[in-house]
LUMROKOL-260804 format. One line per field, with one value per residue (C-alpha): residue number from 1; residue in one letter; chain; x, y, z. Coordinates in pm, 1 decimal, decimal comma. Each point is the difference from the previous one (the first is absolute). Layout:
N
num = NUM	...
residu = a	...
chaine = A	...
x = X	...
y = Y	...
z = Z	...
***
This chain:
316
num = 1	2	3	4	5	6	7	8	9	10	11	12	13	14	15	16	17	18	19	20	21	22	23	24	25	26	27	28	29	30	31	32	33	34	35	36	37	38	39	40	41	42	43	44	45	46	47	48	49	50	51	52	53	54	55	56	57	58	59	60	61	62	63	64	65	66	67	68	69	70	71	72	73	74	75	76	77	78	79	80	81	82	83	84	85	86	87	88	89	90	91	92	93	94	95	96	97	98	99	100	101	102	103	104	105	106	107	108	109	110	111	112	113	114	115	116	117	118	119	120	121	122	123	124	125	126	127	128	129	130	131	132	133	134	135	136	137	138	139	140	141	142	143	144	145	146	147	148	149	150	151	152	153	154	155	156	157	158	159	160	161	162	163	164	165	166	167	168	169	170	171	172	173	174	175	176	177	178	179	180	181	182	183	184	185	186	187	188	189	190	191	192	193	194	195	196	197	198	199	200	201	202	203	204	205	206	207	208	209	210	211	212	213	214	215	216	217	218	219	220	221	222	223	224	225	226	227	228	229	230	231	232	233	234	235	236	237	238	239	240	241	242	243	244	245	246	247	248	249	250	251	252	253	254	255	256	257	258	259	260	261	262	263	264	265	266	267	268	269	270	271	272	273	274	275	276	277	278	279	280	281	282	283	284	285	286	287	288	289	290	291	292	293	294	295	296	297	298	299	300	301	302	303	304	305	306	307	308	309	310	311	312	313	314	315	316
residu = m	n	k	p	v	m	p	p	v	p	i	r	g	e	e	h	w	t	n	k	g	h	d	v	r	l	f	l	w	n	k	c	a	g	d	p	a	k	t	a	g	r	i	l	f	v	h	g	s	s	m	a	s	q	p	t	f	d	l	q	v	p	g	r	q	g	t	m	d	y	f	a	s	q	g	f	d	t	w	s	v	d	m	e	g	y	g	r	s	t	k	d	r	g	v	d	a	t	i	s	e	g	a	d	d	c	a	a	a	s	e	y	i	l	k	n	r	n	s	g	p	l	m	v	y	g	i	s	s	g	a	l	r	s	a	l	f	a	q	r	h	p	e	r	v	k	r	l	a	l	d	a	h	v	w	t	g	q	g	s	s	t	l	v	e	r	k	k	k	l	p	e	l	t	k	t	k	r	r	p	i	d	r	k	f	v	r	s	i	f	e	r	d	h	p	g	t	a	d	d	n	v	i	e	a	f	a	t	h	i	l	e	l	d	d	s	i	p	n	g	t	y	m	d	m	c	n	n	l	p	v	v	d	p	t	k	i	t	v	p	t	i	v	m	r	g	e	y	d	g	i	a	s	f	d	d	l	l	k	f	y	e	k	l	p	n	p	d	k	t	f	s	v	m	p	g	i	a	h	a	s	f	q	q	k	n	y	m	i	a	y	h	i	l	l	s	f	f	t	q	p	e	p	i	y	s	t	y	k	p	g	e	a	a	k	h
chaine = A	A	A	A	A	A	A	A	A	A	A	A	A	A	A	A	A	A	A	A	A	A	A	A	A	A	A	A	A	A	A	A	A	A	A	A	A	A	A	A	A	A	A	A	A	A	A	A	A	A	A	A	A	A	A	A	A	A	A	A	A	A	A	A	A	A	A	A	A	A	A	A	A	A	A	A	A	A	A	A	A	A	A	A	A	A	A	A	A	A	A	A	A	A	A	A	A	A	A	A	A	A	A	A	A	A	A	A	A	A	A	A	A	A	A	A	A	A	A	A	A	A	A	A	A	A	A	A	A	A	A	A	A	A	A	A	A	A	A	A	A	A	A	A	A	A	A	A	A	A	A	A	A	A	A	A	A	A	A	A	A	A	A	A	A	A	A	A	A	A	A	A	A	A	A	A	A	A	A	A	A	A	A	A	A	A	A	A	A	A	A	A	A	A	A	A	A	A	A	A	A	A	A	A	A	A	A	A	A	A	A	A	A	A	A	A	A	A	A	A	A	A	A	A	A	A	A	A	A	A	A	A	A	A	A	A	A	A	A	A	A	A	A	A	A	A	A	A	A	A	A	A	A	A	A	A	A	A	A	A	A	A	A	A	A	A	A	A	A	A	A	A	A	A	A	A	A	A	A	A	A	A	A	A	A	A	A	A	A	A	A	A	A	A	A	A	A	A	A	A	A	A	A	A	A	A	A	A	A	A	A	A	A	A	A	A
x = 3279,6	44,9	323,7	253,7	4,2	311,6	199,0	4,4	308,3	164,8	75,1	367,8	125,2	282,9	175,4	108,0	206,0	2,5	147,1	-170,4	273,5	329,8	-79,5	-275,0	-104,1	-372,3	-109,7	-220,4	-179,2	-128,0	-244,8	-74,9	-170,9	175,7	199,6	49,1	42,8	-342,2	-283,0	-368,2	202,3	270,3	-165,8	239,7	-229,3	82,9	-17,0	-163,3	109,8	48,1	143,6	261,0	-124,5	70,1	-274,6	-247,1	3,1	147,3	-138,2	-19,9	-310,6	-101,9	-328,0	57,8	201,3	193,4	-22,2	329,4	-54,4	-371,3	88,0	339,5	-237,0	-230,4	318,5	116,9	365,0	-45,7	275,2	13,9	204,2	65,8	27,8	316,2	-33,5	-200,2	98,7	322,8	20,8	281,7	-138,1	261,1	61,7	-283,6	-214,4	-380,5	-122,8	-260,7	-247,1	204,1	316,4	-219,7	-111,4	425,4	29,4	-305,3	227,5	294,5	-166,4	-185,6	286,7	197,7	-312,2	-33,3	370,4	23,7	-293,2	61,8	-390,1	-255,9	-223,9	-108,9	-307,0	73,9	-215,5	32,9	-199,3	-52,8	338,9	115,8	-304,0	156,8	296,4	-88,7	-203,0	259,0	231,2	-275,0	-29,8	362,9	36,0	-294,2	244,4	57,3	-324,2	-287,0	-258,7	2,8	-224,9	-25,3	-137,9	-68,7	117,4	-120,8	44,4	-76,8	-39,1	-336,1	-269,6	301,8	-73,1	300,8	227,1	-166,1	85,3	362,1	56,6	-74,3	349,3	198,6	181,1	116,8	59,1	259,8	212,2	188,4	40,1	-149,0	-280,0	5,7	-226,6	-110,0	-281,8	-199,7	4,4	-45,7	-308,1	-123,4	7,3	-319,2	-191,1	-62,4	-223,6	-210,1	137,2	-68,2	101,3	288,7	91,0	198,3	263,9	40,1	68,2	263,8	165,0	7,3	140,5	271,6	135,0	-16,3	179,3	276,6	107,7	-52,4	-59,3	-22,0	-117,5	81,2	-292,1	37,6	-335,2	-231,9	172,8	-106,0	-324,3	-86,0	183,6	79,0	-314,6	-119,1	380,9	-107,2	-193,1	-289,9	-27,0	381,4	-76,5	-36,8	15,5	-328,0	-66,1	-242,7	-37,0	-96,2	-153,4	-134,4	-329,1	112,9	368,3	61,0	270,7	-207,5	-370,0	-236,9	0,9	372,4	55,5	-298,4	170,8	346,1	-148,2	-230,2	301,7	222,6	20,7	31,6	-314,0	84,9	-48,1	-211,4	-136,2	-39,8	-109,9	115,9	-286,2	39,6	369,5	175,3	339,6	259,5	-179,6	190,9	39,4	-401,2	-227,1	-164,0	365,3	-132,1	-210,8	285,7	186,4	-277,8	-33,6	344,2	62,7	-288,5	104,6	370,4	-133,4	-213,9	-47,4	183,5	-216,3	-66,0	-101,4	-174,0	199,4	-297,5	39,7	-277,6	-114,9	112,1	-292,0	-8,6	133,8	-206,3
y = 4053,5	-386,5	-139,5	-167,7	-373,6	-132,5	-309,4	-316,0	-27,6	-309,3	-343,2	-78,6	-375,5	-136,5	-318,6	7,5	-292,7	-119,0	-273,3	-292,3	-139,8	-6,1	-296,4	212,4	218,3	120,3	265,4	247,9	252,4	307,9	219,6	397,8	285,6	368,3	40,0	-375,2	263,9	106,6	-295,8	-82,8	-318,0	-317,2	-319,2	-307,9	-244,0	-384,1	-272,1	-380,8	-334,1	-35,0	357,3	276,2	376,6	167,9	-198,3	-33,6	447,1	118,8	-165,7	225,5	-82,7	291,5	148,2	-110,1	142,3	-200,4	-6,9	185,1	308,5	-3,5	24,0	227,9	242,7	18,1	143,7	-351,1	-81,6	-342,7	-277,6	-419,6	-231,0	-374,5	-233,7	-209,9	-296,4	193,2	261,6	212,9	-63,4	-269,4	-346,7	-217,1	-142,7	-296,6	155,1	-108,2	361,3	-34,1	225,5	83,8	76,1	153,0	251,2	30,3	160,1	259,8	91,7	36,8	214,1	191,7	73,5	130,7	218,7	179,6	69,1	141,5	211,4	77,7	-99,9	-114,5	-286,7	-184,7	-48,6	-398,8	-204,0	-403,2	-220,3	-350,4	-166,8	404,5	67,7	-296,0	139,7	366,0	-122,1	-142,0	251,9	246,4	-247,3	9,5	359,1	199,5	291,3	21,8	-64,7	346,7	-255,5	-320,0	-126,7	-373,5	-95,7	-341,8	-101,0	-325,2	-129,6	-368,8	-82,2	-124,0	-45,7	93,2	-126,8	91,0	-161,3	-313,1	-30,0	146,3	-288,2	-272,8	88,7	-12,4	-304,3	168,1	312,3	-216,2	-122,5	374,6	316,2	191,1	-73,9	96,8	302,3	51,3	190,0	-289,2	24,5	354,5	10,4	-254,2	211,1	207,2	-359,0	-156,3	243,4	157,3	20,3	324,3	240,2	78,6	158,9	-236,4	297,6	75,6	-393,8	27,8	303,0	-173,5	-293,8	118,0	209,8	-304,4	-196,1	285,5	-79,2	-292,1	-380,6	-156,3	84,4	-103,2	-269,5	139,8	216,3	-242,3	-275,1	226,7	88,2	-388,2	-131,2	242,6	276,4	147,9	224,9	312,8	76,9	301,1	83,3	93,6	258,2	314,4	246,6	143,7	-300,6	-17,4	-370,1	17,9	-300,8	-77,3	-94,2	-293,3	-112,6	-327,1	55,0	18,9	-53,0	327,8	-169,9	-79,6	414,9	71,8	-197,2	201,8	284,2	8,9	-130,8	386,2	191,6	284,1	182,5	167,0	-226,1	-83,7	-311,7	62,9	-249,8	127,3	-113,7	-150,9	-64,9	-355,7	-96,3	292,3	288,1	276,0	-234,5	28,4	191,5	197,3	61,5	379,9	-167,6	-142,0	312,3	175,6	-174,9	2,5	369,8	93,5	-220,7	140,3	392,7	-111,9	328,1	-135,1	-78,6	287,6	-134,3	115,8	53,0	-49,8	-203,9	-195,7	125,2	406,2	244,2	60,8	277,9	270,0
z = 3402,2	-16,7	160,7	-259,3	-64,4	168,0	-121,2	188,2	235,7	-198,6	202,8	48,7	39,9	176,5	120,3	348,2	197,2	327,7	178,5	245,0	212,4	-196,7	-243,0	-208,8	-227,9	-33,2	-308,7	108,2	-252,1	60,8	-205,3	121,7	-144,9	118,5	359,0	147,5	351,2	-86,2	-55,0	180,5	78,6	-79,3	-137,8	44,0	-270,4	101,8	-285,5	-2,8	-25,8	-382,2	-96,9	55,9	89,3	-334,5	-202,1	298,1	94,2	-302,8	-342,1	-271,2	-244,8	-230,5	146,5	354,1	332,2	139,2	406,5	54,7	-281,7	165,1	348,0	-77,8	-191,7	311,8	195,2	147,7	-55,9	-69,0	21,3	-46,3	63,8	-147,1	278,3	-32,1	-198,3	-258,2	-255,8	16,1	345,4	165,8	-135,3	29,7	297,3	2,7	258,4	37,7	-18,9	320,1	81,9	299,2	-224,0	-163,7	313,8	48,5	-348,0	109,2	223,8	-173,3	-276,7	281,0	154,7	-271,2	-98,2	341,0	22,9	-384,6	28,2	380,5	8,2	259,7	-44,4	-347,3	-156,5	-23,0	-278,0	-112,3	-213,8	75,7	188,0	-40,5	218,0	234,9	-6,6	88,5	244,5	178,3	-23,4	106,0	306,8	95,6	-115,2	58,7	115,0	-417,6	-133,0	30,6	-207,3	-186,7	-253,1	-25,0	-386,8	-88,3	370,4	177,9	362,5	72,1	-335,8	119,6	-336,0	-242,5	-331,8	-134,1	291,7	-67,9	-296,8	35,8	269,4	-290,5	-137,8	383,1	-126,8	-305,6	253,1	193,9	-256,9	-27,1	130,0	-277,6	-320,7	-305,2	-168,9	-378,6	-180,2	80,7	344,7	20,0	-176,2	235,6	286,9	-175,4	-120,1	277,8	221,7	-209,7	-421,7	-145,1	319,7	-214,1	-385,4	-180,3	-82,2	372,7	81,5	-300,5	109,6	326,7	-134,0	-199,2	295,2	214,6	-223,9	-63,9	351,4	139,1	-146,1	315,2	346,4	381,2	159,1	291,6	44,9	-175,2	242,2	296,7	-98,2	-54,6	312,5	244,1	47,0	206,1	-41,5	113,4	367,0	-83,7	389,7	-6,9	-329,4	138,8	-258,8	-221,0	-235,8	-306,7	-154,2	-379,2	-156,0	-361,2	-45,4	-188,1	197,1	76,6	228,4	319,8	93,3	148,2	326,5	37,7	-39,2	205,5	292,2	-105,4	2,8	345,9	170,5	-122,8	338,7	-159,6	-21,4	-328,9	-219,0	-339,8	-173,9	-401,9	-242,1	-419,6	-170,7	-351,8	92,7	44,7	180,8	-195,2	79,9	-195,6	-290,1	-20,4	-245,2	336,7	71,6	131,5	271,2	150,5	-16,1	121,6	297,7	58,9	-16,6	228,1	245,7	-48,6	34,5	303,4	206,4	364,8	269,0	242,1	357,4	291,8	287,1	280,8	250,4	225,5	238,0	-119,5	-46,3	-323,5	-152,9	-215,6
***
């Protein structure tokens, strides 16, 4: 007798707020299916330099499953956070929103999630400058990170075609704390490396959602990536780590990332190239490849190590 087909568990979205110090409110967005206490794990998604968290991780486009929806449907309790200066978080203090300040935001967000869910360490995914924020957060708070995913990451900046072009704009960037953004700017993200890797309707939906939340964004991460790299030390990132690199992404050269990867001390590490993908992995035509790679890493079994010590007789 065939078992009845059970309807899918609906995915719920819920907003949360936490404080960073006395002056900053950070907006967190949570999506989960079913009981959040009974999940495959908790994921904190960390956005990049040029847009807030919800356009990046909860973009709604007909025919596609947004990132948080996909991972919630796979049994995860998913969270994202707007860095200070972005989206719905505090953005009236005039801060630069540097990589280091972003790592502080990740710390505040993680503290809230761990307490709110009475949870163990989190899966953490960061993209572009969000990868740098996530890496520095994991460097500072390894006890809060179970697995770390760094997408569109950059270490020293050597060989980065994107940063070469960005440095040409430094004289303008140093004049103000924030830079204006518009639809043309969002489209340029998809045209600078390899045009055609994203569908036009996705780019338009992405731009619309970004501009609903922000008409300007902080310059701090751009300044750091032009002037202050490296901002993380791979030898001090002790948690299991995956480095995800789009085939056409210009933010970091393969050589730069491979040298970073070699220095990661934990043997539980992966380097993955995503074919047909440029910079914004989750908005690409091949976004399901990025989802598959990330899901595989987040659901990888923990290694079992032998208790054998040199000089001991082998036990059979």
